[in-house]
FIVEXRO-274038 format. One line per 8 residues: their letters; for each residue x, y, z of C-alpha. Coordinates in steps of 0.25 Angstrom, whole numbers, plus 5000, padded with zeros to 4 digits. Layout:
BEGIN
A> X/Y/Z  ...
END
This chain:
BEGIN
MKKTIIIV> 4640/6166/5184  4647/6159/5195  4639/6147/5194  4640/6145/5181  4656/6145/5180  4656/6135/5193  4647/6127/5186  4657/6126/5172
GVTVLSLL> 4668/6123/5182  4663/6111/5190  4658/6107/5176  4670/6107/5170  4679/6104/5182  4669/6092/5183  4671/6090/5170  4687/6088/5169
TISVHAQQ> 4686/6079/5182  4678/6069/5174  4687/6070/5162  4700/6067/5171  4693/6057/5178  4688/6049/5165  4702/6050/5161  4709/6044/5170
TTWDAKKN> 4701/6033/5171  4698/6028/5157  4693/6012/5155  4702/6003/5149  4695/5990/5143  4710/5982/5144  4710/5984/5158  4695/5981/5160
PTVEAIIS> 4694/5966/5166  4682/5962/5156  4691/5966/5144  4702/5958/5149  4694/5946/5151  4689/5947/5137  4702/5948/5130  4710/5938/5138
KYELKPVT> 4701/5927/5132  4705/5932/5116  4718/5934/5111  4717/5947/5102  4725/5949/5090  4727/5961/5084  4719/5963/5070  4730/5966/5060
PTELKTSD> 4720/5971/5048  4725/5965/5034  4726/5973/5022  4718/5970/5009  4724/5969/4998  4719/5974/4984  4718/5960/4980  4709/5956/4991
IFPAIGKY> 4699/5970/4988  4699/5967/4973  4704/5952/4971  4700/5952/4956  4713/5962/4954  4724/5953/4949  4730/5945/4937  4723/5933/4931
ESATNPDA> 4726/5922/4922  4717/5914/4913  4720/5901/4906  4706/5902/4899  4707/5916/4892  4718/5915/4883  4716/5930/4879  4717/5936/4893
SAVTINPD> 4727/5926/4900  4731/5937/4911  4721/5948/4916  4725/5955/4928  4717/5965/4936  4721/5977/4941  4713/5988/4949  4709/6003/4945
EQNKGIVW> 4720/6013/4951  4706/6024/4953  4694/6014/4956  4695/6002/4965  4683/5995/4958  4688/5995/4943  4699/5984/4940  4707/5983/4925
IDGLPQGR> 4709/5970/4919  4720/5967/4910  4722/5956/4902  4709/5953/4894  4708/5953/4880  4699/5966/4880  4710/5973/4886  4710/5982/4899
IKAMLRKS> 4697/5983/4905  4691/5989/4917  4680/5981/4927  4673/5989/4939  4671/5982/4952  4657/5978/4956  4656/5966/4966  4668/5967/4976
PSTYKIPA> 4679/5961/4976  4678/5954/4963  4666/5955/4952  4669/5967/4941  4661/5973/4931  4667/5976/4918  4661/5987/4912  4662/5988/4896
QKTREGKE> 4672/5998/4892  4683/6000/4881  4697/5995/4884  4710/6005/4880  4711/5996/4869  4698/6000/4863  4691/5985/4866  4676/5986/4870
VAEGTLIF> 4674/5978/4883  4659/5973/4887  4656/5973/4900  4659/5961/4910  4662/5955/4921  4675/5952/4930  4675/5944/4943  4685/5938/4951
DKETNTLS> 4682/5925/4961  4693/5926/4972  4689/5912/4976  4694/5905/4963  4703/5917/4959  4696/5919/4946  4693/5931/4937  4682/5930/4927
ICIGKPYN> 4680/5941/4917  4668/5942/4908  4668/5953/4897  4654/5954/4887  4643/5950/4897  4638/5962/4905  4639/5963/4923  4631/5957/4929
TADPASAF> 4628/5964/4942  4620/5955/4949  4628/5942/4945  4644/5945/4939  4646/5931/4938  4634/5930/4927  4643/5935/4916  4653/5921/4918
LPQVEPAV> 4640/5913/4915  4639/5907/4900  4629/5916/4892  4617/5908/4889  4609/5909/4876  4596/5911/4876  4587/5900/4871  4577/5904/4859
TAKTKTKT> 4564/5898/4862  4557/5900/4848  4562/5903/4834  4556/5915/4828  4555/5919/4813  4562/5933/4815  4577/5933/4814  4585/5939/4826
KKVETPKA> 4599/5943/4827  4606/5936/4837  4613/5947/4845  4626/5943/4847  4632/5945/4862  4647/5945/4863  4653/5934/4869  4658/5937/4884
WIYTGTKL> 4673/5937/4887  4676/5927/4899  4689/5929/4906  4694/5919/4917  4707/5919/4924  4713/5916/4937  4721/5925/4947  4735/5925/4948
AQETVMN> 4740/5925/4962  4747/5936/4966  4764/5932/4969  4770/5939/4980  4784/5944/4978  4793/5945/4992  4809/5952/4988
END
């Protein structure tokens, strides 16, 4: 029993001695001659993180003006308050419609929906081109997951190869409605 108490006492005393010694001799990287030699060659600047704005994360949000669409000369895109992946489009002749983010940062699918005014809106695509600052909306063509921009290509009628004696009804496909507008620059007001 005495031997056990002595062994435990010596172990505790040794650990305390090592702990005190370790606290007194902490290594400081700034006082290391190798680190000082490397740092002296470079001018270190403090890094200040830039704060991202909503317009940086979702560039499609904003106000747009179109000279080619007289029925929708001013269009506004606002984010949804509860879901960041949904935007609301105001100013279209169809009424207020929603679009869902599909490819970040600026490709949206417009689902088939019914507006508050009771108008039926077909499926479509919304793409904002950040380089040209242009918004393109196509309503009436299904959203193509593989190539969303294909909605803005002109429709090609299928070629008739041979005449047949049976009469077929030509199915009228609704013409797609296309909007193109330029984003208005936000003005900063200073007091």
